[in-house]
C-alpha positions in Angstrom: 106.6 98.2 112.9 108.2 100.6 110.2 105.9 103.7 109.7 106.6 106.7 107.5 105.0 109.9 108.5 103.8 111.9 105.5 103.2 115.8 105.7 103.2 118.8 103.4 103.6 122.4 104.7 103.4 126.0 103.6 104.4 128.9 106.0 103.0 127.3 109.2 106.4 126.8 111.0 105.1 126.9 114.5 102.1 124.6 113.7 104.2 122.2 111.8 106.9 121.9 114.6 104.2 121.6 117.4 102.5 118.9 115.2 105.6 116.9 115.0 106.5 117.4 118.7 103.1 116.1 119.7 103.7 113.0 117.4 107.0 112.3 119.0 105.7 112.7 122.5 103.0 110.1 121.6 105.7 107.9 120.2 107.5 107.8 123.6 104.3 106.4 125.3 104.1 103.4 123.1 105.4 100.1 124.5 105.6 98.4 121.2 108.6 98.9 118.9 107.9 101.5 116.2 110.4 102.8 113.8 109.2 106.2 112.5 110.5 108.2 109.6 109.3 111.7 108.7 108.8 112.7 105.0 107.8 116.4 104.6 107.3 118.4 101.5 107.9 122.1 102.0 105.9 123.7 99.2 107.8 126.8 98.9 107.6 128.4 102.4 109.3 131.5 103.0 109.2 131.3 106.8 111.8 128.5 107.0 109.5 125.7 107.9 111.5 123.0 106.0 114.8 124.1 107.4 113.4 124.3 110.9 112.1 120.8 110.7 115.4 119.5 109.4 117.2 121.2 112.2 115.1 119.6 114.9 114.7 116.2 113.1 117.9 115.6 111.1 116.8 112.2 110.2 113.8 113.7 108.5 113.5 113.7 104.7 112.6 117.2 103.7 111.5 117.7 100.1 111.2 121.0 98.3 108.0 121.9 96.3 107.6 124.3 93.6 104.8 126.4 95.4 102.0 125.0 93.4 101.6 121.5 94.9 99.0 122.4 97.6 97.9 119.7 99.9 97.2 116.9 97.5 100.2 117.5 95.4 102.5 118.0 98.4 101.3 114.7 100.1 101.7 112.7 96.8 105.3 114.2 96.7 106.0 112.9 100.1 104.3 109.6 99.6 106.2 108.9 96.3 109.5 109.3 98.1 108.6 107.2 101.0 107.3 104.2 98.9 110.9 103.8 97.7 111.7 102.3 100.9 110.0 99.3 102.7 107.3 100.4 105.2 104.7 98.6 106.9 102.3 101.6 107.0 102.2 105.3 105.9 100.7 107.9 108.4 99.3 110.8 106.6 99.2 113.8 109.1 98.0 117.4 108.6 100.4 119.9 110.1 97.6 121.7 112.0 96.6 118.5 113.7 97.7 117.7 117.2 97.6 114.1 118.0 96.8 112.7 121.4 99.2 110.4 123.4 97.0 107.4 122.4 97.3 107.8 118.7 99.7 104.9 118.0 97.9 102.5 120.2 94.6 103.3 118.7 96.0 103.0 115.2 97.9 99.8 115.8 95.0 98.2 117.5 92.7 98.9 114.5 95.5 97.6 112.3 95.7 94.3 114.3 91.8 94.0 114.2 91.7 94.5 110.4 94.3 91.8 110.0 92.4 89.5 112.2 88.9 90.3 110.9 89.4 90.8 107.1 92.9 89.0 106.7 94.5 92.2 105.4 95.6 95.5 106.4 93.4 98.7 105.6 93.1 102.4 106.0 92.7 103.7 109.6 91.1 107.1 110.4 91.9 108.9 113.7 88.9 111.2 114.5 89.8 114.8 115.8 87.8 117.1 117.9 87.6 120.8 117.3 89.8 122.5 119.8 87.2 125.3 120.6 83.8 123.3 120.5 85.0 119.8 121.5 82.9 118.4 118.8 84.0 116.0 115.9 85.8 117.9 113.3 87.4 115.3 111.0 87.5 111.6 110.7 85.4 109.0 108.7 81.9 109.3 107.3 79.2 107.0 105.8 77.4 107.8 102.5 73.6 108.2 103.0 72.7 109.3 99.5 75.1 108.7 96.7 73.3 110.7 94.0 73.0 113.9 96.3 76.5 113.1 97.8 75.1 113.2 101.4 77.0 111.7 104.2 77.2 111.6 108.0 80.3 111.5 110.0 80.8 108.5 112.2 81.3 109.2 115.9 83.9 107.2 117.8 82.0 105.0 120.1 84.6 102.4 121.6 84.1 100.1 118.7 85.6 99.6 115.3 83.4 101.1 112.6 83.6 101.0 108.9 83.1 104.0 106.7 83.1 105.2 103.1 84.9 108.5 103.1 87.8 109.6 105.3 89.8 112.8 106.1 93.6 112.4 106.1 94.2 114.7 109.1 95.1 111.4 110.8 95.0 108.5 108.4 97.2 105.5 108.4 97.5 103.3 105.4 98.7 99.8 105.4 101.3 98.7 102.9 98.7 96.0 101.9 96.6 98.9 100.6 99.2 100.7 98.8 100.2 97.4 96.9 96.6 97.2 95.6 95.6 100.8 94.8 98.8 102.9 95.1 99.0 106.3 96.8 96.8 109.4 96.3 95.5 109.7 92.7 96.5 112.5 90.3 93.8 115.0 89.4 93.4 116.4 92.8 95.0 119.8 93.7 94.2 120.5 97.2 91.2 118.8 98.8 89.1 115.6 98.3 92.1 113.4 97.4 91.5 111.7 100.7 87.9 111.1 99.8 88.9 109.6 96.5 91.5 107.3 98.1 89.0 105.9 100.7 86.4 105.5 98.0 88.8 103.6 95.9 89.6 101.3 98.8 85.9 100.6 99.5 85.4 99.7 95.8 88.2 97.2 96.1 86.7 95.7 99.4 89.7 97.1 101.4 88.7 97.9 105.0 88.3 101.5 106.0 88.0 101.8 109.6 87.8 104.5 112.3 89.6 104.0 115.6 87.7 103.3 118.7 88.5 106.6 120.3 89.5 110.2 119.4 93.1 110.5 118.3 93.7 114.3 118.4 92.4 117.8 117.8 92.0 119.9 114.8 89.9 123.0 114.3 87.5 122.8 111.4 88.3 126.0 109.4 86.2 125.4 106.4 83.8 128.2 106.1 80.7 128.2 103.7 82.1 130.4 101.0 78.9 130.2 99.0 77.4 132.5 101.7 79.6 135.3 100.5 79.0 134.7 96.8 76.3 137.4 96.5 78.7 140.0 97.7 81.2 139.2 95.0 81.4 140.1 91.2 81.1 137.3 88.6 84.7 137.3 88.0 85.4 137.1 91.7 82.9 134.2 92.1 84.5 132.3 89.2 88.0 132.8 90.7 86.6 131.3 94.0 85.2 128.3 92.0 88.6 127.5 90.5 90.9 128.3 93.4 92.5 125.3 95.0 92.2 127.2 98.3 88.6 128.0 98.0 86.0 125.8 96.2 88.5 123.8 94.0 85.8 122.9 91.5 88.3 120.8 89.3 89.2 118.5 92.2 85.6 118.1 93.3 84.4 117.5 89.7 87.0 114.8 89.3 85.8 113.0 92.5 82.1 113.1 91.1 83.2 111.8 87.6 85.3 109.0 89.0 82.9 107.8 91.7 79.4 109.3 91.1 79.2 109.7 87.3 75.3 110.0 87.4 75.8 113.3 89.4 78.1 115.0 86.7 75.3 116.8 84.8 73.9 117.9 88.1 77.2 119.2 89.4 77.7 121.2 86.2 74.2 122.8 86.4 74.7 123.5 90.0 78.0 125.3 89.4 76.4 127.5 86.9 73.5 128.3 89.2 75.8 129.3 92.0 77.7 131.5 89.6 74.8 133.2 87.8 72.2 133.3 90.6 74.1 133.4 93.8 71.4 135.2 95.8 68.8 132.7 95.0 71.2 129.8 95.7 72.0 131.1 99.1 68.3 131.8 99.9 67.2 128.3 98.9 70.1 126.8 100.8 69.2 128.7 104.0 65.7 127.0 103.7 67.0 123.5 104.2 
């Protein structure tokens, strides 16, 4: 099976190298023949990440970003290069995610199940645990309320389970999917491009499945930025709302507009509420 590994990085040389080393160690435990090729976008790192990867893995394709690609743009850049070749699947991997030795067996087993059950390849999500708490940190989720955009993460339970939303910390995409819906969409700067992709797949009746077991570890480092809004000036709150590395309102708004259009007026009003009345917003949020 020919698999391309897609990553993007920025100034996390040790983490990036460790993530790839774990991946290669996992590859060595697989009995089935897997041909793996790395595609990494280095989005303007100043710590030599791209060069270090190229030195350790000379067969890897290391692409240079302009410093403004962030996660979604960097992953699109890597994926666009990979689709020029003929791969059976594309493995999206975050460089702060450390895969377990079972990752390939889990993903391939899920792929074989999808082919048998649905007659086509799908999207397969490898759930991760938080390294500190041992709790589920990233994986797949089921929508529970579309208007409020509420969802619950699906815990691996030894069975194949479908979901609506998926994190691309460990996400393998069959070429069957790419032939139908392409790669990650434009309009997303940093986050939620993976949510958009899995929602697009569900809309097209493409299987989106989580693996039977956990496939790695990754610490959930997303803090509730809204909690510090009352301490910020209006200008600072607006900057946080726009920043790709903070709330990335533009990307989130595009997600709502494309998949949950009835929520658009509510999302706009909610953003204004958070900007203009942050103390009241935090107070009401804490009552939930």
